[in-house]
All heavy atoms as an XYZ file, in Angstrom:
757
protein
N       0.855     -1.201     -0.012
C       0.018     -0.029      0.029
C       0.869      1.200     -0.004
O       1.914      1.305      0.687
C      -0.911     -0.008      1.192
C      -1.808      1.232      1.314
S      -2.830      1.325      2.793
C      -3.515     -0.227      2.947
N       0.436      2.213     -0.763
C       1.169      3.552     -0.834
C       0.192      4.592     -0.299
O      -0.933      4.684     -0.599
C       1.514      3.878     -2.314
C       2.172      5.243     -2.427
C       2.406      2.770     -2.890
N       0.767      5.429      0.592
C       0.045      6.524      1.167
C       0.703      7.854      0.844
O       1.931      8.011      0.945
C      -0.046      6.371      2.723
C      -0.778      7.551      3.362
C      -0.619      5.101      3.064
N      -0.130      8.830      0.426
C       0.470     10.153      0.124
C      -0.264     11.162      0.994
O      -1.497     11.045      1.241
C       0.187     10.611     -1.325
C       1.069     10.104     -2.458
C       0.664     10.802     -3.712
C       2.469     10.264     -2.198
N       0.539     12.185      1.553
C      -0.134     13.228      2.174
C       0.506     14.543      1.510
O       1.662     14.719      1.383
C       0.413     13.257      3.715
C      -0.214     12.073      4.396
S       0.441     11.903      6.045
C       2.111     11.348      5.758
N      -0.489     15.271      0.926
C      -0.107     16.517      0.174
C      -0.603     17.704      0.911
O      -1.861     17.885      0.983
C      -0.615     16.403     -1.245
N       0.245     18.563      1.440
C      -0.159     19.716      2.195
C      -0.245     20.938      1.194
O       0.716     21.230      0.470
C       0.894     20.021      3.249
C       0.642     21.306      4.031
C       1.747     21.500      5.040
C       1.511     22.767      5.830
N       2.595     23.004      6.781
N      -1.371     21.683      1.292
C      -1.576     22.865      0.537
C      -1.835     24.052      1.451
O      -2.762     23.962      2.342
C      -2.746     22.708     -0.462
O      -2.368     21.858     -1.495
N      -1.076     25.070      1.363
C      -1.415     26.327      1.988
C      -2.029     27.242      0.980
O      -1.491     27.525     -0.019
C      -0.148     27.025      2.566
C      -0.434     28.277      3.303
C       0.617     26.035      3.543
N      -3.314     27.680      1.316
C      -4.023     28.329      0.330
C      -4.206     29.784      0.673
O      -4.402     30.216      1.827
C      -5.551     27.684      0.165
C      -6.384     28.430     -0.833
C      -5.372     26.242     -0.132
N      -4.154     30.734     -0.345
C      -4.392     32.128     -0.165
C      -5.882     32.247      0.384
O      -6.770     31.601     -0.191
C      -4.345     32.938     -1.454
C      -2.973     33.071     -2.046
C      -2.684     32.600     -3.254
C      -1.929     33.717     -1.299
C      -1.419     32.782     -3.881
C      -0.736     33.870     -1.906
C      -0.471     33.423     -3.178
O       0.780     33.505     -3.751
N      -6.110     33.046      1.450
C      -7.462     33.139      2.058
C      -8.487     33.515      1.014
O      -9.622     33.038      1.050
C      -7.272     34.275      3.119
C      -5.882     34.215      3.521
C      -5.075     33.836      2.230
N      -8.142     34.475      0.129
C      -9.140     34.940     -0.874
C      -9.350     33.930     -1.922
O     -10.303     34.098     -2.735
C      -8.670     36.292     -1.437
C      -7.460     36.213     -2.246
C      -6.142     36.326     -1.485
O      -6.093     36.206     -0.199
O      -5.082     36.555     -2.159
N      -8.578     32.852     -2.014
C      -8.778     31.859     -3.082
C      -9.329     30.490     -2.417
O      -9.417     29.490     -3.181
C      -7.376     31.503     -3.659
C      -6.718     32.730     -4.297
C      -7.388     33.149     -5.566
C      -6.593     34.343     -6.219
N      -7.166     34.661     -7.508
N      -9.706     30.541     -1.190
C     -10.045     29.374     -0.495
C     -11.279     28.683     -1.120
O     -11.306     27.447     -1.394
C     -10.347     29.620      0.955
C     -10.816     28.394      1.809
C     -10.877     28.794      3.213
C     -12.309     28.845      3.693
N     -12.457     29.067      5.175
N     -12.371     29.393     -1.472
C     -13.560     28.883     -2.078
C     -13.279     28.162     -3.388
O     -13.777     27.105     -3.585
C     -14.629     29.949     -2.154
C     -15.139     30.443     -0.911
C     -15.616     29.331      0.061
O     -16.346     28.370     -0.379
O     -15.258     29.378      1.291
N     -12.470     28.717     -4.196
C     -12.103     28.152     -5.506
C     -11.287     26.849     -5.252
O     -11.559     25.829     -5.923
C     -11.359     29.089     -6.414
C     -10.968     28.555     -7.774
C     -12.154     27.966     -8.529
C     -10.266     29.619     -8.643
N     -10.336     26.971     -4.390
C      -9.577     25.747     -3.953
C     -10.434     24.624     -3.488
O     -10.324     23.485     -4.026
C      -8.548     26.049     -2.921
C      -7.783     24.882     -2.431
C      -6.682     24.408     -3.066
C      -8.264     24.214     -1.276
C      -6.039     23.225     -2.642
C      -7.547     23.036     -0.777
C      -6.472     22.568     -1.554
N     -11.423     24.885     -2.691
C     -12.290     23.858     -2.174
C     -13.237     23.347     -3.225
O     -13.463     22.102     -3.261
C     -13.125     24.407     -0.922
C     -12.261     24.642      0.286
C     -13.247     25.420      1.290
C     -11.655     23.516      0.861
N     -13.652     24.130     -4.129
C     -14.497     23.687     -5.269
C     -13.696     22.697     -6.135
O     -14.180     21.613     -6.434
C     -14.952     24.862     -6.027
C     -15.787     24.495     -7.267
C     -16.186     25.703     -8.088
O     -15.828     26.861     -7.777
N     -16.891     25.579     -9.180
N     -12.494     23.062     -6.444
C     -11.671     22.221     -7.360
C     -11.258     20.915     -6.588
O     -11.336     19.876     -7.177
C     -10.364     22.946     -7.788
C     -10.595     24.053     -8.820
C      -9.277     24.915     -8.924
C     -10.999     23.546    -10.154
N     -11.026     21.104     -5.389
C     -10.587     19.917     -4.522
C     -11.726     18.958     -4.437
O     -11.508     17.705     -4.464
C     -10.092     20.341     -3.137
N     -12.931     19.403     -4.181
C     -14.128     18.520     -4.122
C     -14.264     17.756     -5.366
O     -14.550     16.531     -5.286
C     -15.330     19.492     -3.859
C     -16.616     18.538     -3.649
C     -17.805     19.485     -3.323
C     -19.080     18.662     -3.171
N     -20.269     19.528     -2.940
N     -14.108     18.379     -6.511
C     -14.165     17.679     -7.817
C     -13.068     16.579     -7.923
O     -13.278     15.439     -8.339
C     -14.084     18.670     -8.987
C     -14.214     18.046    -10.352
C     -14.145     19.051    -11.420
O     -14.315     20.250    -11.205
O     -13.942     18.553    -12.550
N     -11.756     17.013     -7.492
C     -10.640     16.062     -7.563
C     -10.893     14.834     -6.697
O     -10.685     13.726     -7.054
C      -9.430     16.757     -7.243
C      -8.053     15.944     -7.220
C      -7.816     15.404     -8.591
C      -6.962     16.733     -6.674
N     -11.386     15.097     -5.476
C     -11.669     14.008     -4.556
C     -12.764     13.052     -5.121
O     -12.530     11.818     -5.151
C     -12.127     14.526     -3.164
C     -12.703     13.456     -2.280
C     -10.949     15.298     -2.454
N     -13.799     13.609     -5.610
C     -14.906     12.739     -6.109
C     -14.441     11.810     -7.245
O     -14.762     10.699     -7.297
C     -16.070     13.657     -6.546
N     -13.726     12.426     -8.236
C     -13.269     11.638     -9.318
C     -12.151     10.678     -9.009
O     -12.150      9.554     -9.468
C     -12.805     12.607    -10.482
C     -13.980     13.336    -11.017
C     -13.596     14.104    -12.298
O     -12.793     13.733    -13.066
N     -14.094     15.407    -12.437
N     -11.249     11.107     -8.092
C     -10.284     10.176     -7.657
C     -10.690      8.957     -6.944
O     -10.143      7.854     -7.089
C      -9.208     10.963     -6.777
O      -8.612     12.023     -7.586
N     -11.775      9.107     -6.166
C     -12.345      7.987     -5.402
C     -12.861      6.960     -6.321
O     -13.054      5.756     -5.829
C     -13.403      8.500     -4.445
C     -12.916      9.200     -3.256
C     -14.107      9.704     -2.389
N     -13.559     10.325     -1.224
C     -14.342     10.988     -0.326
N     -15.656     11.084     -0.602
N     -13.791     11.485      0.743
N     -13.149      7.208     -7.596
C     -13.673      6.202     -8.517
C     -12.579      5.389     -9.208
O     -12.886      4.442     -9.851
C     -14.563      6.867     -9.583
O     -13.807      7.663    -10.448
C     -15.674      7.682     -8.929
N     -11.319      5.760     -9.019
C     -10.235      5.146     -9.698
C      -9.966      3.731     -9.175
O     -10.001      3.483     -7.935
C      -8.908      5.921     -9.506
C      -8.954      7.289    -10.103
C      -7.802      8.110     -9.739
O      -6.883      7.656     -9.078
O      -7.707      9.317    -10.160
N      -9.650      2.791    -10.097
C      -9.303      1.508     -9.701
C      -7.988      1.602     -8.948
O      -7.067      2.252     -9.378
C      -9.160      0.557    -10.845
C      -8.915     -0.899    -10.535
C      -9.018     -1.763    -11.757
O      -9.202     -1.368    -12.852
N      -8.862     -3.070    -11.469
N      -7.886      0.924     -7.804
C      -6.603      0.977     -7.016
C      -6.528      2.052     -5.974
O      -5.592      2.038     -5.189
N      -7.514      2.996     -6.015
C      -7.567      3.995     -5.018
C      -8.357      3.476     -3.828
O      -9.550      3.142     -3.894
C      -8.164      5.259     -5.595
S      -8.369      6.618     -4.346
N      -7.815      3.463     -2.637
C      -8.436      2.938     -1.422
C      -9.003      4.037     -0.608
O      -9.962      3.831      0.141
C      -7.409      2.181     -0.574
C      -6.712      0.938     -1.235
C      -5.600      0.434     -0.360
C      -7.823     -0.098     -1.571
N      -8.413      5.266     -0.634
C      -8.958      6.390      0.107
C      -8.407      7.654     -0.496
O      -7.290      7.808     -0.995
C      -8.402      6.355      1.546
C      -8.800      7.538      2.350
C      -8.158      7.551      3.758
O      -7.529      6.552      4.191
N      -8.316      8.626      4.490
N      -9.269      8.676     -0.560
C      -8.914      9.997     -1.106
C      -9.735     11.035     -0.358
O     -10.933     11.080     -0.617
C      -9.160     10.023     -2.648
C      -8.244     11.061     -3.354
C      -7.123     10.640     -4.044
C      -8.536     12.374     -3.288
C      -6.377     11.543     -4.679
C      -7.734     13.348     -3.963
C      -6.619     12.887     -4.568
O      -5.758     13.843     -5.262
N      -9.141     11.741      0.495
C      -9.883     12.731      1.305
C      -9.105     14.020      1.311
O      -7.924     14.089      1.269
C     -10.008     12.301      2.753
C     -10.946     11.060      2.880
O     -12.037     11.141      2.429
O     -10.474     10.076      3.431
N      -9.906     15.123      1.526
C      -9.307     16.411      1.850
C      -9.602     16.759      3.281
O     -10.845     16.721      3.667
C      -9.863     17.511      0.893
C      -9.320     18.885      1.175
C      -7.869     19.003      0.745
C     -10.221     19.940      0.450
N      -8.655     17.057      4.095
C      -8.915     17.461      5.469
C      -8.322     18.832      5.746
O      -7.274     19.246      5.085
C      -8.338     16.412      6.486
C      -8.973     15.008      6.253
C      -6.802     16.313      6.309
N      -8.940     19.564      6.740
C      -8.514     20.839      7.062
C      -7.718     20.833      8.312
O      -8.064     20.092      9.261
C      -9.678     21.795      7.248
N      -6.545     21.511      8.375
C      -5.755     21.554      9.574
C      -6.530     22.304     10.726
O      -7.117     23.362     10.404
C      -4.444     22.389      9.274
C      -3.385     22.226     10.308
O      -3.688     22.524     11.454
O      -2.252     21.874      9.945
N      -6.478     21.816     11.921
C      -7.191     22.394     12.988
C      -6.359     23.499     13.724
O      -6.917     24.231     14.501
C      -7.675     21.384     14.014
O      -6.508     20.720     14.562
C      -8.632     20.351     13.411
N      -5.207     23.511     13.366
C      -4.204     24.485     14.053
C      -3.984     25.728     13.181
O      -3.708     26.812     13.686
C      -2.883     23.880     14.407
C      -2.998     22.599     15.303
C      -3.311     22.985     16.720
O      -2.781     23.938     17.266
O      -4.094     22.249     17.384
N      -3.930     25.532     11.834
C      -3.592     26.601     10.944
C      -4.690     26.807      9.910
O      -5.151     25.904      9.255
C      -2.278     26.326     10.151
C      -1.040     26.166     11.026
C       0.184     25.846     10.165
O       0.618     26.782      9.423
O       0.701     24.750     10.232
N      -5.179     27.963      9.870
C      -6.258     28.375      8.906
C      -5.660     28.303      7.515
O      -4.495     28.672      7.237
C      -6.715     29.803      9.216
C      -8.042     30.121      8.589
C      -8.674     31.348      9.172
O      -8.190     31.881     10.146
O      -9.574     31.853      8.478
N      -6.534     27.907      6.594
C      -6.194     27.819      5.128
C      -5.060     26.782      4.848
O      -4.343     26.946      3.851
C      -5.822     29.196      4.541
C      -6.991     30.191      4.774
O      -8.049     29.926      4.468
N      -6.647     31.331      5.370
N      -4.953     25.837      5.651
C      -4.008     24.708      5.381
C      -4.841     23.393      5.231
O      -5.663     23.105      6.104
C      -3.007     24.535      6.524
C      -2.114     23.314      6.276
C      -2.086     25.844      6.586
N      -4.673     22.725      4.130
C      -5.354     21.596      3.821
C      -4.403     20.454      3.468
O      -3.280     20.679      2.944
C      -6.332     21.827      2.716
C      -7.368     22.845      2.905
C      -7.139     24.179      2.712
C      -8.518     22.506      3.570
C      -8.004     25.188      3.067
C      -9.470     23.476      3.848
C      -9.182     24.808      3.581
O     -10.032     25.753      3.941
N      -4.879     19.222      3.639
C      -4.097     18.000      3.297
C      -4.998     17.025      2.461
O      -6.041     16.720      2.917
C      -3.629     17.268      4.558
C      -2.694     17.991      5.470
C      -3.180     18.857      6.497
C      -1.323     17.848      5.388
C      -2.361     19.577      7.295
C      -0.480     18.639      6.176
C      -1.027     19.478      7.144
O      -0.147     20.106      7.960
N      -4.466     16.583      1.382
C      -5.025     15.491      0.661
C      -4.350     14.198      1.252
O      -3.127     14.137      1.323
C      -4.682     15.480     -0.764
C      -5.423     16.585     -1.537
C      -4.842     17.873     -1.825
C      -6.788     16.367     -1.990
C      -5.520     18.816     -2.545
C      -7.425     17.422     -2.738
C      -6.825     18.584     -2.928
N      -5.249     13.352      1.723
C      -4.783     12.076      2.275
C      -5.224     10.951      1.273
O      -6.398     10.787      0.971
C      -5.473     11.699      3.643
C      -5.235     12.908      4.605
C      -4.887     10.418      4.251
C      -3.826     13.243      4.963
N      -4.187     10.265      0.698
C      -4.498      9.330     -0.436
C      -3.911      7.953     -0.076
O      -2.720      7.928      0.380
C      -3.927      9.875     -1.669
C      -4.185     11.324     -1.976
C      -3.419     11.966     -3.119
O      -3.040     11.224     -4.045
O      -3.048     13.098     -3.094
N      -4.595      6.902     -0.406
C      -4.084      5.529     -0.235
C      -4.385      4.847     -1.517
O      -5.465      4.776     -2.046
C      -4.757      4.835      0.978
C      -4.401      5.414      2.309
C      -4.989      4.571      3.395
C      -4.695      5.175      4.721
N      -5.482      4.466      5.812
N      -3.378      4.097     -1.971
C      -3.453      3.290     -3.220
C      -2.936      1.874     -2.964
O      -2.109      1.710     -2.080
C      -2.545      3.889     -4.315
C      -2.971      5.327     -4.612
C      -2.335      6.370     -3.995
C      -3.992      5.650     -5.474
C      -2.747      7.743     -4.218
C      -4.345      6.968     -5.782
C      -3.727      7.947     -5.124
O      -4.133      9.310     -5.362
N      -3.418      0.960     -3.670
C      -2.978     -0.408     -3.521
C      -1.538     -0.625     -3.853
O      -0.840     -1.416     -3.178
C      -3.898     -1.391     -4.341
C      -5.286     -1.437     -3.879
C      -3.760     -1.168     -5.836
N      -0.960      0.243     -4.806
C       0.413      0.104     -5.158
C       0.886      1.292     -5.961
O       0.131      2.165     -6.237
C       0.675     -1.267     -5.971
C      -0.168     -1.396     -7.193
O      -0.685     -0.359     -7.692
O      -0.341     -2.575     -7.664
N       2.161      1.300     -6.319
C       2.703      2.435     -7.098
C       1.970      2.572     -8.460
O       1.898      3.717     -8.902
C       4.188      2.262     -7.315
C       4.951      2.826     -6.100
O       4.622      3.942     -5.603
O       5.931      2.198     -5.676
N       1.603      1.518     -9.078
C       0.940      1.524    -10.317
C      -0.362      2.280    -10.226
O      -0.699      3.141    -11.116
C       0.729      0.124    -10.923
N      -1.079      2.048     -9.194
C      -2.340      2.794     -8.997
C      -2.068      4.297     -8.736
O      -2.803      5.171     -9.274
C      -3.109      2.247     -7.863
N      -1.050      4.660     -8.082
C      -0.666      6.064     -7.879
C      -0.311      6.672     -9.193
O      -0.709      7.759     -9.494
C       0.502      6.175     -6.862
C       1.130      7.592     -6.736
C       0.138      8.585     -6.317
C       2.332      7.449     -5.781
N       0.545      5.954     -9.973
C       0.900      6.464    -11.311
C      -0.293      6.711    -12.168
O      -0.363      7.678    -12.945
C       1.938      5.596    -11.945
C       3.254      5.669    -11.131
C       4.326      4.616    -11.690
O       3.971      3.825    -12.582
N       5.357      4.501    -10.995
N      -1.248      5.823    -12.168
C      -2.449      5.908    -12.939
C      -3.288      7.124    -12.551
O      -3.814      7.886    -13.347
C      -3.289      4.661    -12.897
N      -3.327      7.326    -11.215
C      -4.009      8.531    -10.720
C      -3.319      9.815    -11.246
O      -4.049     10.698    -11.727
C      -3.977      8.533     -9.160
C      -4.288      9.889     -8.639
N      -5.597     10.405     -8.723
C      -3.566     10.708     -7.979
C      -5.588     11.620     -8.073
N      -4.387     11.798     -7.564
N      -2.039      9.932    -11.151
C      -1.338     11.107    -11.601
C      -1.368     11.314    -13.087
O      -1.222     12.454    -13.550
C       0.172     11.037    -11.083
C       0.207     11.180     -9.605
C       1.585     10.883     -9.079
O       2.380     10.149     -9.675
N       1.886     11.408     -7.901
N      -1.687     10.199    -13.847
C      -1.820     10.367    -15.313
C      -3.228     10.592    -15.757
O      -3.490     10.833    -16.938
C      -1.256      9.072    -15.963
N      -4.168     10.513    -14.816
C      -5.667     10.683    -15.120
C      -5.949     12.014    -15.669
O      -5.266     13.066    -15.339
C      -6.499     10.358    -13.909
O      -6.294     11.414    -12.925
N      -7.002     12.110    -16.471
C      -7.435     13.331    -17.069
C      -7.839     14.398    -15.974
O      -7.445     15.573    -16.087
C      -8.604     13.121    -18.049
N      -8.560     13.962    -14.979
C      -8.893     14.897    -13.912
C      -7.797     15.467    -13.140
O      -7.778     16.646    -12.810
C     -10.066     14.349    -13.042
C      -9.717     12.997    -12.353
N      -9.922     11.755    -12.957
C      -9.017     12.705    -11.133
C      -9.538     10.822    -12.158
N      -8.963     11.448    -11.091
N      -6.774     14.630    -12.834
C      -5.588     15.030    -12.117
C      -4.861     16.068    -12.997
O      -4.452     17.145    -12.573
C      -4.667     13.866    -11.798
C      -3.427     14.247    -11.051
C      -3.383     14.177     -9.609
C      -2.247     14.661    -11.696
C      -2.213     14.504     -8.981
C      -1.127     14.953    -11.022
C      -1.106     14.911     -9.642
N      -4.631     15.749    -14.245
C      -3.915     16.619    -15.204
C      -4.651     17.905    -15.383
O      -4.070     18.962    -15.656
C      -3.684     15.878    -16.594
C      -2.785     14.691    -16.426
C      -1.363     15.048    -16.134
O      -0.782     16.035    -16.681
N      -0.672     14.301    -15.321
N      -5.942     17.898    -15.329
C      -6.779     19.154    -15.512
C      -6.781     19.999    -14.204
O      -6.637     21.227    -14.318
C      -8.157     18.795    -15.910
C      -9.009     19.984    -16.163
O      -8.662     21.011    -16.666
N     -10.229     19.924    -15.620
N      -7.079     19.351    -13.105
C      -7.333     20.141    -11.904
C      -6.048     20.556    -11.124
O      -5.933     21.704    -10.673
C      -8.234     19.305    -10.910
C      -9.580     19.095    -11.584
C      -8.371     20.037     -9.570
C     -10.530     18.140    -10.853
N      -5.147     19.690    -10.944
C      -3.990     19.986    -10.184
C      -3.183     21.227    -10.562
O      -2.777     22.002     -9.772
C      -3.071     18.758     -9.964
C      -1.666     19.100     -9.339
C      -3.782     17.619     -9.201
N      -2.936     21.406    -11.945
C      -2.238     22.623    -12.327
C      -2.999     23.929    -11.962
O      -2.290     24.993    -11.738
C      -2.161     22.510    -13.807
C      -2.140     21.066    -14.044
C      -3.119     20.481    -13.033
N      -4.302     23.863    -11.759
C      -5.051     25.009    -11.429
C      -4.834     25.457     -9.945
O      -5.011     26.621     -9.577
C      -6.559     24.767    -11.646
C      -6.950     24.547    -13.071
C      -8.396     24.316    -13.203
O      -9.235     25.192    -12.859
N      -8.850     23.159    -13.738
N      -4.336     24.555     -9.108
C      -3.990     24.908     -7.815
C      -2.834     25.870     -7.601
O      -2.792     26.605     -6.618
C      -3.667     23.609     -6.924
C      -4.843     22.702     -6.613
C      -4.698     21.350     -6.549
C      -6.124     23.231     -6.449
C      -5.717     20.488     -6.326
C      -7.192     22.364     -6.185
C      -7.026     21.028     -6.143
N      -1.930     25.909     -8.577
C      -0.795     26.807     -8.509
C      -1.139     28.207     -8.242
O      -0.412     28.928     -7.449
C       0.085     26.628     -9.791
N      -2.165     28.738     -8.840
C      -2.532     30.129     -8.677
C      -3.340     30.421     -7.426
O      -3.500     31.576     -7.043
C      -3.420     30.553     -9.906
N      -3.558     29.340     -6.638
C      -4.358     29.444     -5.443
C      -3.608     29.394     -4.181
O      -4.128     29.500     -3.027
C      -5.522     28.426     -5.398
C      -6.300     28.270     -6.680
C      -7.312     27.159     -6.522
C      -6.965     29.580     -6.978
N      -2.231     29.194     -4.312
C      -1.414     29.073     -3.139
C      -0.034     29.669     -3.377
O       0.362     29.746     -4.538
C      -1.316     27.497     -2.747
C      -0.801     26.675     -3.860
C      -0.911     25.237     -3.555
N      -0.334     24.460     -4.692
C      -0.618     23.257     -4.953
N      -1.473     22.548     -4.231
N      -0.086     22.628     -6.002
N       0.619     30.079     -2.310
C       1.888     30.788     -2.444
C       3.115     29.949     -2.869
O       4.112     30.409     -3.347
C       2.094     31.463     -1.132
C       1.349     30.652     -0.195
C       0.134     30.121     -0.892
N       2.952     28.603     -2.609
C       4.039     27.710     -2.996
C       3.457     26.384     -3.323
O       2.312     26.059     -3.044
C       5.031     27.551     -1.811
C       4.355     26.996     -0.555
C       5.407     26.880      0.580
C       4.796     26.289      1.783
N       5.655     26.055      2.892
N       4.245     25.518     -4.014
C       3.684     24.166     -4.428
C       3.320     23.362     -3.124
O       3.851     23.625     -2.035
C       4.864     23.540     -5.124
C       5.741     24.641     -5.568
C       5.512     25.746     -4.566
N       2.534     22.345     -3.379
C       2.163     21.491     -2.249
C       3.406     20.713     -1.733
O       4.276     20.457     -2.523
C       1.038     20.568     -2.541
O       1.416     19.643     -3.582
N       3.386     20.349     -0.483
C       4.428     19.547      0.012
C       3.906     18.072      0.132
O       2.910     17.870      0.886
C       4.786     20.013      1.455
C       5.277     21.407      1.497
C       5.383     22.006      2.960
O       5.456     21.176      3.911
O       5.410     23.236      3.082
N       4.500     17.293     -0.654
C       4.014     15.860     -0.772
C       4.936     14.901     -0.005
O       6.068     14.962     -0.217
C       3.842     15.454     -2.177
C       3.366     14.014     -2.323
C       3.003     16.358     -2.993
N       4.337     14.025      0.772
C       5.082     13.058      1.564
C       4.518     11.699      1.049
O       3.346     11.509      1.136
C       4.947     13.216      3.064
O       5.373     14.479      3.457
C       5.743     12.125      3.817
N       5.354     10.795      0.588
C       4.975      9.479      0.173
C       5.414      8.481      1.228
O       6.580      8.541      1.694
C       5.626      9.131     -1.178
C       5.227      7.799     -1.708
C       5.924      7.544     -3.044
C       5.601      6.155     -3.542
N       6.311      5.896     -4.809
N       4.473      7.609      1.699
C       4.740      6.634      2.697
C       4.306      5.214      2.302
O       3.470      5.069      1.320
C       4.012      6.991      4.028
S       4.308      8.676      4.592
N       4.838      4.241      3.015
C       4.325      2.867      2.861
C       4.075      2.428      4.286
O       4.508      2.848      5.179
C       5.355      1.984      2.151
C       5.556      2.382      0.664
C       6.682      1.902      2.796
N       3.254      1.308      4.380
C       2.877      0.787      5.671
C       4.195      0.247      6.331
O       4.999     -0.466      5.668
C       1.894     -0.337      5.558
C       0.491      0.088      5.272
C      -0.428     -1.176      5.229
C      -0.060      1.031      6.406
N       4.386      0.567      7.551
C       5.488      0.022      8.282
C       5.155     -1.459      8.696
O       4.133     -1.706      9.119
C       5.824      0.855      9.556
N       6.164     -2.276      8.500
C       5.934     -3.702      8.854
C       6.787     -4.144      9.966
O       7.799     -3.615     10.270
C       6.176     -4.518      7.638
C       5.191     -4.290      6.518
C       5.284     -5.144      5.385
O       5.874     -6.262      5.498
O       4.892     -4.739      4.272
């Protein structure tokens, strides 16, 4: 299993557009084969900080997600909504 955590710090005035795009990305990503979980969560300590929490059966499923039309369409739009690129952490289950 592969787990991704992607942190986005969003401009306050761009929050609504970010959430609209993120909702679409979450909905479409959840239908992908090999996607076990795809959620957007809000940080409780820092305003306008969000995390995509993603789980895939394997790297191939992650790669398919990143190559999907919805990912290729939506993710580039996030660049104008935040001051810096998202911080992505890739993990695997500890055994």
